[in-house]
C-alpha positions as CSV (number, residue, x, y, z in Angstrom):
1,X,-171.8,-56.6,184.3
2,X,-172.4,-60.0,185.4
3,X,-175.0,-60.9,187.8
4,X,-177.2,-57.9,186.8
5,X,-180.6,-58.3,184.8
6,X,-181.4,-56.9,181.5
7,X,-183.5,-54.1,180.9
8,X,-186.1,-54.4,178.0
9,X,-188.1,-51.4,176.9
10,X,-191.0,-51.7,174.6
11,X,-192.6,-49.0,172.9
12,X,-195.6,-48.7,170.2
13,X,-198.2,-46.6,169.0
14,X,-201.6,-47.1,170.7
15,X,-203.3,-49.8,169.0
16,X,-200.3,-51.7,168.0
17,X,-200.7,-54.5,170.1
18,X,-198.0,-53.9,172.7
19,X,-200.0,-54.6,175.7
20,X,-201.0,-58.2,174.3
21,X,-197.6,-59.1,173.2
22,X,-196.1,-58.0,176.5
23,X,-198.6,-60.3,178.2
24,X,-197.6,-63.2,175.9
25,X,-194.0,-62.7,176.8
26,X,-194.7,-62.6,180.5
27,X,-196.8,-65.8,180.2
28,X,-193.7,-67.6,178.1
29,X,-190.9,-69.5,179.5
30,X,-188.8,-66.6,179.4
31,X,-187.7,-65.5,182.6
32,X,-189.2,-61.9,182.5
33,X,-190.9,-59.4,185.1
34,X,-193.0,-56.5,184.1
35,X,-192.3,-53.0,185.7
36,X,-195.7,-51.4,186.5
37,X,-196.2,-48.0,185.5
38,X,-197.9,-45.4,187.5
39,X,-200.6,-43.3,185.9
40,X,-203.1,-40.8,186.6
41,X,-205.7,-41.8,184.2
42,X,-208.9,-43.7,185.2
43,X,-208.4,-47.4,184.9
44,X,-210.3,-49.4,182.3
45,X,-213.1,-51.9,183.1
46,X,-210.8,-55.0,182.9
47,X,-207.6,-53.3,184.9
48,X,-206.6,-53.7,188.5
49,X,-204.5,-51.3,190.5
50,X,-200.9,-52.7,191.3
51,X,-201.3,-55.2,188.4
52,X,-201.8,-53.4,185.1
53,X,-201.0,-49.8,186.4
54,X,-200.3,-48.0,190.1
55,X,-203.3,-45.5,189.9
56,X,-202.6,-42.3,191.4
57,X,-204.5,-38.9,191.6
58,X,-202.7,-35.9,190.0
59,X,-201.6,-34.8,193.4
60,X,-200.4,-38.2,194.7
61,X,-198.3,-38.5,191.1
62,X,-197.0,-34.8,191.4
63,X,-195.6,-35.6,195.1
64,X,-193.8,-38.9,193.9
65,X,-192.4,-37.0,190.9
66,X,-190.9,-34.1,192.9
67,X,-189.6,-36.8,195.4
68,X,-187.6,-38.2,192.6
69,X,-189.4,-41.5,192.8
70,X,-189.7,-41.9,189.3
71,X,-187.1,-43.4,186.7
72,X,-189.2,-41.3,183.7
73,X,-192.2,-39.7,183.3
74,X,-194.2,-37.9,180.7
75,X,-197.8,-36.4,180.2
76,X,-199.6,-38.2,177.2
77,X,-203.1,-37.2,176.3
78,X,-203.8,-35.0,179.5
79,X,-202.6,-38.3,181.8
80,X,-199.5,-38.4,183.5
81,X,-197.5,-41.8,183.2
82,X,-194.3,-42.9,185.1
83,X,-192.0,-45.7,185.9
84,X,-191.4,-46.2,189.5
85,X,-187.5,-45.9,190.0
86,X,-186.7,-48.2,193.0
87,X,-188.5,-51.3,191.8
88,X,-186.7,-51.1,188.2
89,X,-183.2,-50.6,189.9
90,X,-183.5,-53.6,192.6
91,X,-184.8,-56.0,189.9
92,X,-181.9,-55.3,187.8
93,X,-179.4,-55.5,190.6
94,X,-181.1,-58.9,191.9
95,X,-180.4,-60.1,188.5
96,X,-183.9,-60.2,187.1
97,X,-184.7,-59.2,183.5
98,X,-187.4,-56.5,183.5
99,X,-189.6,-55.2,180.7
100,X,-190.6,-51.5,180.8
101,X,-193.7,-50.7,178.6
102,X,-193.5,-47.1,178.0
103,X,-193.7,-44.6,175.3
104,X,-190.9,-42.8,173.1
105,X,-190.4,-39.9,175.4
106,X,-190.0,-42.3,178.4
107,X,-187.8,-44.6,176.2
108,X,-185.4,-41.7,175.7
109,X,-185.0,-40.7,179.3
110,X,-184.4,-44.4,180.4
111,X,-182.0,-44.8,177.9
112,X,-179.9,-41.9,179.0
113,X,-179.5,-43.8,182.4
114,X,-179.4,-47.3,181.4
115,X,-177.5,-46.9,178.2
116,X,-177.3,-50.7,177.7
117,X,-181.2,-50.9,178.1
118,X,-182.5,-52.8,174.9
119,X,-185.2,-50.9,172.9
120,X,-187.8,-52.8,171.0
121,X,-190.6,-50.8,169.0
122,X,-193.6,-52.6,167.9
123,X,-195.6,-51.0,165.1
124,X,-198.3,-51.9,162.7
125,X,-197.7,-52.6,158.8
126,X,-199.4,-49.2,157.8
127,X,-201.6,-46.2,159.3
128,X,-204.7,-47.7,157.9
129,X,-204.2,-50.7,159.9
130,X,-203.5,-48.8,162.9
131,X,-206.5,-46.6,162.5
132,X,-208.8,-49.6,162.3
133,X,-207.3,-51.3,165.2
134,X,-207.9,-48.1,167.3
135,X,-211.7,-47.9,166.0
136,X,-212.3,-51.4,167.0
137,X,-211.1,-50.8,170.2
138,X,-214.1,-48.7,171.0
139,X,-212.5,-46.9,173.9
140,X,-211.8,-43.6,172.1
141,X,-213.6,-40.6,170.4
142,X,-212.8,-39.8,166.6
143,X,-211.0,-36.9,167.9
144,X,-208.8,-38.8,170.7
145,X,-208.2,-41.4,167.6
146,X,-207.0,-38.7,165.4
147,X,-204.8,-37.5,168.1
148,X,-203.2,-40.8,168.7
149,X,-202.4,-41.3,165.3
150,X,-200.7,-38.0,165.2
151,X,-198.5,-38.9,168.0
152,X,-197.6,-42.3,166.1
153,X,-196.4,-40.3,163.4
154,X,-194.1,-38.4,166.0
155,X,-192.9,-41.7,167.5
156,X,-192.2,-43.6,164.0
157,X,-189.8,-40.4,163.3
158,X,-187.8,-41.8,166.3
159,X,-187.4,-45.5,165.2
160,X,-183.5,-45.2,164.8
161,X,-183.3,-44.8,168.6
162,X,-184.5,-48.5,168.8
163,X,-182.4,-51.6,168.6
164,X,-185.2,-53.5,167.1
165,X,-188.3,-52.9,165.2
166,X,-191.0,-55.6,165.0
167,X,-194.0,-55.3,162.4
168,X,-197.4,-56.6,164.2
169,X,-199.1,-57.8,161.0
170,X,-199.9,-61.2,162.6
171,X,-199.9,-61.6,166.2
172,X,-198.4,-65.1,166.5
173,X,-195.5,-64.0,164.1
174,X,-195.0,-60.7,165.8
175,X,-194.6,-62.8,169.3
176,X,-192.2,-65.2,167.7
177,X,-190.0,-62.5,166.4
178,X,-190.3,-60.7,169.9
179,X,-189.6,-63.4,171.8
180,X,-186.6,-64.6,169.6
181,X,-185.1,-60.7,169.7
182,X,-185.2,-61.3,173.8
183,X,-184.0,-64.8,173.8
184,X,-180.9,-63.6,171.6
185,X,-180.3,-60.8,174.0
186,X,-180.3,-63.0,177.0
187,X,-178.0,-65.6,175.6
188,X,-175.5,-63.0,174.4
189,X,-175.4,-62.0,178.1
190,X,-174.4,-65.8,179.0
191,X,-171.8,-65.8,176.6
192,X,-169.8,-63.2,178.5
């Protein structure tokens, strides 16, 4: 569809470097915008409302969900996350290329609505690396880290759903690979 923007979905287990790589993409010369997800979790110290997430109470979230304002939503580790529908649809219709940074559950839901979406999965080279990164963040208890690792196993079982998989063993190399995947997809669109 000429004139329409591309939708990129980036998923990764907690600790794989998705947020860092996404920010590097947004800071690059590529013409990309970020879809800001809604969540009921509390903001971390460095996070700002409407920049990192749209922080909502559980009641506000439930109201917006029930009104059909989300493209997808999921409960993750006791908190709710969602993608605001209108902003994504408007961006695509305006010809903007948009990144959704969402989990595997959300990616499955969005792929049903936008089958042309390009799904990219970021992973660490192995589970020990993932566990080490989660521990170094110092944001989660050991119990929370164990839960995140269990979820990561389930996410990795769905890799075949993704168009591309990038191993984040070295941040610069992973960014180079991710950027090239997106460039290739954007150039393919121009050939039509």
